C-alpha positions as CSV (number, residue, x, y, z in Angstrom):
1,X,-18.1,53.2,-52.3
2,X,-17.6,56.1,-49.9
3,X,-20.3,58.8,-50.3
4,X,-22.7,56.3,-52.0
5,X,-26.0,55.2,-50.5
6,X,-27.1,51.5,-50.9
7,X,-30.3,49.8,-50.1
8,X,-30.3,46.0,-49.5
9,X,-33.6,44.2,-48.9
10,X,-33.7,41.0,-46.9
11,X,-30.6,42.0,-45.0
12,X,-31.0,40.4,-41.6
13,X,-29.5,37.1,-42.6
14,X,-27.9,35.1,-45.4
15,X,-26.8,36.7,-48.7
16,X,-28.5,40.0,-47.9
17,X,-26.7,40.4,-44.6
18,X,-23.3,39.6,-46.2
19,X,-24.1,42.0,-49.0
20,X,-24.8,44.8,-46.6
21,X,-21.7,44.0,-44.6
22,X,-19.5,44.0,-47.7
23,X,-20.9,47.4,-48.8
24,X,-20.4,48.8,-45.3
25,X,-16.8,47.6,-45.3
26,X,-16.3,49.5,-48.5
27,X,-17.5,52.7,-47.0
28,X,-21.0,52.9,-48.4
29,X,-23.9,54.3,-46.4
30,X,-26.1,51.2,-46.2
31,X,-29.8,50.9,-45.4
32,X,-30.8,47.4,-44.4
33,X,-34.4,46.5,-45.1
34,X,-35.7,43.8,-42.8
35,X,-39.1,42.4,-42.0
36,X,-38.5,41.5,-38.3
37,X,-37.3,44.4,-36.1
38,X,-35.6,42.3,-33.5
39,X,-33.6,40.2,-36.0
40,X,-32.9,43.3,-38.0
41,X,-31.5,45.1,-35.0
42,X,-29.3,42.2,-34.1
43,X,-27.9,42.1,-37.7
44,X,-27.5,45.9,-37.7
45,X,-25.3,45.8,-34.5
46,X,-23.3,42.9,-35.9
47,X,-22.6,44.7,-39.2
48,X,-21.7,47.9,-37.5
49,X,-19.3,46.1,-35.3
50,X,-17.7,44.0,-38.0
51,X,-17.4,46.8,-40.6
52,X,-16.4,49.5,-38.1
53,X,-19.0,51.8,-39.8
54,X,-21.7,53.8,-38.1
55,X,-23.3,54.5,-41.5
56,X,-25.6,51.5,-41.4
57,X,-29.3,52.0,-40.9
58,X,-32.3,49.7,-40.3
59,X,-35.6,50.0,-42.2
60,X,-38.5,47.8,-41.4
61,X,-40.8,46.5,-44.2
62,X,-42.7,43.4,-45.3
63,X,-41.8,43.0,-49.0
64,X,-44.9,40.8,-49.6
65,X,-47.2,43.7,-48.6
66,X,-47.6,46.5,-51.2
67,X,-48.7,49.0,-48.5
68,X,-45.6,48.2,-46.5
69,X,-43.4,48.6,-49.6
70,X,-45.0,51.9,-50.4
71,X,-44.4,53.1,-46.9
72,X,-40.8,52.0,-47.2
73,X,-40.3,53.9,-50.4
74,X,-41.7,57.0,-48.9
75,X,-39.3,56.7,-45.9
76,X,-36.3,56.2,-48.2
77,X,-37.2,59.2,-50.2
78,X,-37.6,61.3,-47.1
79,X,-34.4,60.0,-45.4
80,X,-31.9,59.8,-48.3
81,X,-31.1,62.5,-50.9
82,X,-29.3,60.0,-53.1
83,X,-29.5,56.3,-54.0
84,X,-26.7,54.8,-56.0
85,X,-27.4,51.1,-55.5
86,X,-30.6,49.1,-54.9
87,X,-30.2,45.4,-54.2
88,X,-33.5,43.5,-54.3
89,X,-32.4,40.5,-52.4
90,X,-35.4,39.7,-50.2
91,X,-37.1,36.5,-51.2
92,X,-38.4,33.2,-50.1
93,X,-40.3,30.0,-51.0
94,X,-43.8,29.5,-49.6
95,X,-44.3,25.8,-48.8
96,X,-48.0,25.9,-49.7
97,X,-50.5,28.2,-51.4
98,X,-50.3,31.0,-48.8
99,X,-51.7,34.4,-49.7
100,X,-50.2,37.8,-48.9
101,X,-52.0,40.7,-47.2
102,X,-53.1,41.7,-50.7
103,X,-54.5,38.3,-51.6
104,X,-51.6,37.4,-53.9
105,X,-49.7,34.1,-53.8
106,X,-46.9,34.7,-51.2
107,X,-43.9,33.7,-53.3
108,X,-45.0,35.8,-56.2
109,X,-45.9,38.7,-53.9
110,X,-42.5,38.7,-52.2
111,X,-40.0,37.6,-54.8
112,X,-41.3,39.6,-57.8
113,X,-44.0,42.1,-57.1
114,X,-42.5,43.5,-53.9
115,X,-39.1,44.0,-55.6
116,X,-40.6,45.4,-58.8
117,X,-42.9,47.9,-56.8
118,X,-40.0,49.2,-54.7
119,X,-37.9,49.6,-57.8
120,X,-40.6,51.6,-59.7
121,X,-41.2,53.8,-56.7
122,X,-37.5,54.6,-56.3
123,X,-36.7,55.2,-60.0
124,X,-36.8,58.9,-59.8
125,X,-34.3,58.9,-57.0
126,X,-32.1,56.4,-58.8
127,X,-32.2,58.5,-61.9
128,X,-31.4,61.7,-60.0
129,X,-28.4,59.9,-58.4
130,X,-27.0,58.4,-61.7
131,X,-24.8,56.6,-62.3
132,X,-26.7,54.1,-60.3
133,X,-27.4,50.4,-60.3
134,X,-30.4,48.1,-59.7
135,X,-29.4,44.5,-58.8
136,X,-32.1,41.8,-58.6
137,X,-31.1,38.5,-57.0
138,X,-32.6,35.8,-59.1
139,X,-31.9,32.1,-59.2
140,X,-31.1,29.2,-61.6
141,X,-34.5,28.0,-60.7
142,X,-35.7,30.3,-63.5
143,X,-34.0,28.1,-66.1
144,X,-36.5,25.3,-66.1
145,X,-39.5,27.4,-64.9
146,X,-42.6,27.7,-67.0
147,X,-44.9,30.7,-67.3
148,X,-48.6,30.5,-67.6
149,X,-49.5,34.2,-67.8
150,X,-53.2,33.3,-67.3
151,X,-52.5,31.4,-64.1
152,X,-49.6,32.9,-62.3
153,X,-51.2,32.4,-58.9
154,X,-51.9,28.7,-59.3
155,X,-55.7,29.2,-59.2
156,X,-56.2,26.4,-61.8
157,X,-52.9,24.5,-61.5
158,X,-51.9,22.4,-58.5
159,X,-49.6,24.5,-56.4
160,X,-46.0,23.6,-56.2
161,X,-43.5,25.5,-54.0
162,X,-40.7,24.8,-56.4
163,X,-42.7,25.8,-59.5
164,X,-43.9,29.0,-57.7
165,X,-40.3,29.9,-56.8
166,X,-38.9,29.3,-60.3
167,X,-41.8,31.2,-61.9
168,X,-41.2,34.2,-59.6
169,X,-37.5,34.4,-60.6
170,X,-38.3,34.0,-64.3
171,X,-40.7,36.9,-63.9
172,X,-38.0,38.9,-62.2
173,X,-35.6,38.3,-65.0
174,X,-38.0,39.3,-67.7
175,X,-38.9,42.4,-65.8
176,X,-35.2,43.2,-65.3
177,X,-34.5,43.0,-69.0
178,X,-37.5,45.1,-69.9
179,X,-36.5,47.6,-67.2
180,X,-33.0,47.9,-68.6
181,X,-34.4,48.5,-72.0
182,X,-36.6,51.3,-70.8
183,X,-33.8,52.8,-68.7
184,X,-31.3,53.0,-71.6
185,X,-29.6,56.4,-71.6
186,X,-30.6,57.4,-68.1
187,X,-27.4,56.3,-66.4
188,X,-29.3,53.7,-64.4
189,X,-28.4,50.0,-65.0
190,X,-30.4,47.0,-64.2
191,X,-29.1,43.4,-63.9
192,X,-30.0,40.2,-62.3
193,X,-28.0,37.3,-61.0
194,X,-27.8,33.8,-59.7
195,X,-25.9,33.8,-56.4
196,X,-25.0,30.1,-56.5
197,X,-26.5,27.2,-54.6
198,X,-26.3,28.8,-51.1
199,X,-27.0,27.2,-47.7
200,X,-29.6,29.7,-46.5
201,X,-32.9,29.2,-44.7
202,X,-35.1,30.0,-47.8
203,X,-36.9,26.7,-47.6
204,X,-36.6,26.4,-43.8
205,X,-40.3,26.7,-43.3
206,X,-41.2,23.9,-45.7
207,X,-42.8,21.0,-43.7
208,X,-42.1,18.3,-46.3
209,X,-39.8,15.7,-44.8
210,X,-38.3,14.7,-48.1
211,X,-37.4,18.2,-49.0
212,X,-35.8,18.8,-45.6
213,X,-33.8,15.6,-46.0
214,X,-32.5,16.6,-49.4
215,X,-31.4,20.0,-48.2
216,X,-29.7,18.5,-45.1
217,X,-27.8,16.1,-47.3
218,X,-26.8,18.8,-49.9
219,X,-25.9,21.5,-47.4
220,X,-22.2,20.5,-47.0
221,X,-21.8,21.0,-50.7
222,X,-23.5,24.4,-50.9
223,X,-21.8,27.8,-50.8
224,X,-21.9,29.8,-47.6
225,X,-23.7,33.2,-47.5
226,X,-20.4,35.1,-47.9
227,X,-19.6,33.3,-51.1
228,X,-23.3,33.7,-52.2
229,X,-23.0,37.5,-51.8
230,X,-20.0,37.8,-54.1
231,X,-22.0,38.3,-57.3
232,X,-24.2,40.9,-55.7
233,X,-21.2,42.8,-54.4
234,X,-19.5,42.6,-57.8
235,X,-22.5,44.1,-59.6
236,X,-22.9,46.8,-57.0
237,X,-19.3,47.9,-56.9
238,X,-17.2,46.8,-59.9
239,X,-16.2,49.5,-62.4
240,X,-16.1,46.7,-65.0
241,X,-20.0,46.6,-65.0
242,X,-20.6,50.3,-64.6
243,X,-22.1,50.5,-68.1
244,X,-23.5,46.9,-68.3
245,X,-27.3,46.6,-68.2
246,X,-29.9,44.0,-69.0
247,X,-27.7,41.0,-68.2
248,X,-28.0,37.8,-66.1
249,X,-24.9,37.0,-64.2
250,X,-23.6,33.7,-62.9
251,X,-20.2,33.5,-61.0
252,X,-19.8,37.3,-61.8
253,X,-20.0,36.7,-65.6
254,X,-22.8,37.2,-68.0
255,X,-24.7,34.0,-68.7
256,X,-27.7,33.0,-70.8
257,X,-30.9,32.9,-68.9
258,X,-34.1,31.0,-69.7
259,X,-34.7,32.2,-73.3
260,X,-38.3,32.8,-72.5
261,X,-37.3,35.8,-70.4
262,X,-35.6,37.4,-73.4
263,X,-38.7,37.2,-75.6
264,X,-39.6,40.8,-76.3
265,X,-43.4,40.0,-76.4
266,X,-43.2,38.2,-73.1
267,X,-41.1,41.0,-71.5
268,X,-43.7,43.5,-72.5
269,X,-46.5,41.3,-71.2
270,X,-44.7,40.8,-67.8
271,X,-44.2,44.5,-67.5
272,X,-47.8,45.4,-68.2
273,X,-49.0,42.6,-65.8
274,X,-46.6,43.9,-63.1
275,X,-47.9,47.4,-63.5
276,X,-51.4,46.2,-63.2
277,X,-50.7,44.1,-60.1
278,X,-48.9,46.9,-58.3
279,X,-50.8,49.9,-59.7
280,X,-47.5,51.6,-60.4
281,X,-46.7,52.6,-64.0
282,X,-43.2,53.6,-65.0
283,X,-42.7,57.4,-64.5
């Protein structure tokens, strides 16, 4: 990976941090995108120390805020002349119907719209750097998720943190498959993945006692963050998938996603809705 520039969002902890560390160890120039500067700085110093690389940078952005994402994209374009790998890893599960700075349901804003907007804003740089790769960290939560395109923000339905999370990942998958279709022949690939059931703090802010108890009981059987980053690193670095695009990976192998996300009509609908919500058409 020497000479290649990689962006990893949500890189101050968990899977994102391990992904950034793995790429740095392989010689890539890594830009870590973190929301919290203090936590990001601590992770940056740790990654530099453990990888022995000084080519690790810290960028600050809130992926739930479209203004912040736009500022991030502008900084990346000014700071880096190339971009070979974009890992959209940042995500979370809002425990209740919290709204982002843009008035969008927080899980939806962070997990799907933030990642999609950053990707669209960086497409020209990715194309100019081809061959390049877009890697979207999804989840098996998408498998049983349902999409109501007329109520994606739970304005009519009762809000459920699990439903919102699964929906956001199902949207991400459909967007990834449509993106891959549109990028055919450009040298830019786009894939999504399930990292495994990983012991991260994604639901740490959820106040529900039962959920906390379930997570505490299941944690010993979950993967650690290093194991969870393996699929992201495989998709970012392996020559075996250099030409593979529009796939969903589980355990570093192509897998069948929720069939809804493969529906061409829905893929197009998700794409148009994403463009509308972000105000960012495909160049």
